[in-house]
N, C-alpha and C positions, 0 to 999 in steps of 0.2 A: 381297467380299461383295455379294450382290445388293441394289440399293437398293429401298426400299419404293415401291410404285406411288403411293401418295399422296404421297410426297415429289417425284415427277416432276411433280405438277400445281402445286407451290408457285409457279412463275414466273407462273401465271395471275394471282396477286396483283399488280396493277400497282404500280409504284414510282416514278411521275413526277408531277411538277407543275412549274409556272413561272408567271412573270408577265411582262407586255409592258409595259415603262416609256415614258412619253412626257413630253416637256417642251415649253415654248413661252412666247409673250408676245404682246404686241401694241404697235404704236406709237401714238403719240398725235400729233394733228394739231398743226401749228405755229400759234401764236397769230396772228390777224390784227389789224388795226387795231380800236378799240373800236367805232368807228361802224358798219363793215361786218361785225364778227365773226359775228354771227347768220346772215347771208345768205351769207357767203363761205366759212364753216368747212366743211370736208369732211371725212367720216370717213375713215379709212384702214384698209383690210382688214388684218387680223393676217397676218404672213408665214407661208406654209405650214410646218407643223411636221412633221418627219419622225420616225415611231416609232422608238425605240431598237431595236437587234437583240435578238432574244429570247436569253436565257441562263438556262439551268437552274441552279438552285443548291440546296442543302439547305435555304435559307431559304424558298424559294417552292413548295416542294412541294404544299402544301395546295390551291393554286389549280388543280391538275391536276383534282382531285376536283370542284371547282366547275364547271369548264369541261366536263368529261366529263358530268357531270350535266345540263348545259344541253344538250349534243348528244343525251343520252339513248340514242341507238341506234348500233350499229356492226355491221360484219362481222368475224368472227374466223376466221383460219386458223392452224393450228399443227402443228408437226412435232416430235416429242420422239424422238430416236434414242439407241440405246445396243446395243452388241455386234452391230452390223450389222443391227439392226431398227429399225423406227420406228412410234411411235403417232401416227396422223394425226387431227387433231380440225379441224372446220369447222362454222360456224353463225352465227347472228345473236343479237344482245342487244338488248333494248328496255326499258330502265330495269331493274327487277328480274326481268323475264321473259326467258327464253331459250330457244333451240332448238339443241342441238349434238349432232352425229353423231360418233362415235369409231371408228376402225378400229384394232384392237388386235391385234397379232401373236399367232397361236395360236388366235384366235376366228374361227370360220366365218363368223359374221354381225356387221355393225357394230352398235354400241350407240348408241341414240338416248336423249337425255336432255332432257326439257322442264320448264322452270319457269314455271308460270302461276298468277298471284295467290297466290304463296307455297306452292303444292303442287307436289311433284315427282313426275314421272312418268318411269319408266325402262324401256325395252325392251331387254331382254338377249337377244333372239332366242330359240333353243331354251330357255334357262334360265328364261324367263317365258312359255314357250308362244307367243312371237310377240306377246304383248300387252304393255301398258304397265302396269307395276307402279306403282300409286299407293303412294307411301312414306307410312307412318304416322310422324309425327313423334315419337310416343312410344314407337316401336319401339326396344328396347335392343339389338337386333342390330347388331353393328359396321358392317355394310354399310349398313344402314337409317340408322344414326347419320351415317355419312359422306355419304350422299346428302342427308339432311335439312339438313346444312350447306351444300349446294351453292348455296342461295339467297343466302348471304352472299358466296360467291366471285364473284358476278356483279356486285357494287357496287364501281365503280372508287373512289368516294369513301370506302368503308369499307376498301379495300385501301390507299389513299394514307394513311389515318388510321393503319392498323396498321404500315405501313413507315417513316413519317416519323421516329419516335423511333429508328429503327435505323440511319438514314443515317450513314455515316462520311464519305464524300466524294462529289463529283460533279465529273467531269472531262471537259471537250469532247474528243473524239477525231475525226481525219480531217476531210474535207470534206463539206459538206451534200449529201444525196442527194435526188432527186426520187422520192417514194413515194406513190403514189396520187394523183399530181398535186399534191403539196405539197412544198416545199422543207424536209427535215428534217435537222437537225444530231445527230450521234451523241454520246452521253455515257456515259461509265463510271461507274456508279452502284455504290458499295461499301456493303454492308449488313452490320451486326453480328446475326449469327443469334440472339444471346441477348436481344435488345432488341425482336424482332418480336413484335407482339401479334396478337389477333384470330385468325380460322381459320387463317391462314398460320403464325402462331406456334404454334398447337396441333398442326398438321401436323408441323412441325419437332421439336416435342417428343416428339410420338408415334414419329417416325421414330428418333429418338436413344434412345427408351425400348426399341424393338425391336432395337437393336444397331446401328443405322447410324451411322456415325462422321461426324455433321454437322460440317463445318467452321465455324470461328469467324466467317468472313465469306464472303459471296457476292458476286461481281462480275457485274453485269448490264450489258450495252450496249443503251441505248435511243436510238431516233431520234425526235426530237420536233419536230413542225412548229412554225411561227411562229403558228399558232393554238392552241398550248399542249395539243395532242392527241398521244398516241403513235401512231406509224406502224408502228414495227417493234421487237421486242426479241430479242436473242440472248443465250445464256449457255452456259458449258460446266462442269458441276458433276460432279465424281466420274466423269468418263468418259460422262456424258449430256449431250448437246447439244440445245438447244432454241431454236427460232425461232418467232416469233409475229409476224403481220402483222395490222394493224387497219386497215381500210377503210370507206368509205362512212358516215363519222361524220354522224349527223344524218339519214341516209336513212329512207325509209318501210320500216318493219319490222312484220309482223304475226305473233304468236306465239299459237297457239291450242292449248287442251287437246286430247288425243285423244277421239276419239268415244266415247260411253259404252260401246259394244260392243267397244271396244279396249282397256278398262280392266280390270285385275284388282287385288285387294287381297291376293293371295296372293304371298308373297316367292318369290325365285328358288330353284331347286333346284341348289345348287351343291356 
């Protein structure tokens, strides 16, 4: 059975979080004689404190959303493959704004999606006359509805909140890897698909309603840096393999709406 294309995008919902613990103390100076105490007493600097190693767990996932919100921007590269073909995505995210390009097997031209100030613009090549379709959030067309929900998909904080109640287990795997100049530890994250909330949960429910045999659990492998940010994700679901790379966290990113003469309000001719 062919899997719904919307289910392919489910991994975009990030499922990481973590915290960095530290402990420490300080020493007190030894008392001196009563007469000379005020002059002779010297403060002793506290011993250096080493931060504990970062360990991702089901209990500290919420902190990923906080850290990602603080970083705000990142670069995304994704490959989703099935049956010898691959959907390639690349782009940048800056808070709720994003600019993503998709190369889809079977389409002559790439798809470009821009999210700017809550407005979704989609260039579907010939299907939109080479222009950016400004999606009406009130449009009941299924394609328009799916595009309107794209703004929620770019929020790491919302994605973390949606996945957190669904986490079954988090297990470290392998040795740390250097990814984007950061040491990142891999973790297998098992998620109960029946407990996923938000847009990702809705996608899973819709896929199931369309006849897709959605598994009870999904296992993701995430590589998380000591800065509590995701660096890579991979998964294999029903014969579809996905790998996402996250880089340039906190870098300078500008996302602009298309020029007025490049925008149309007419939906695609599909």
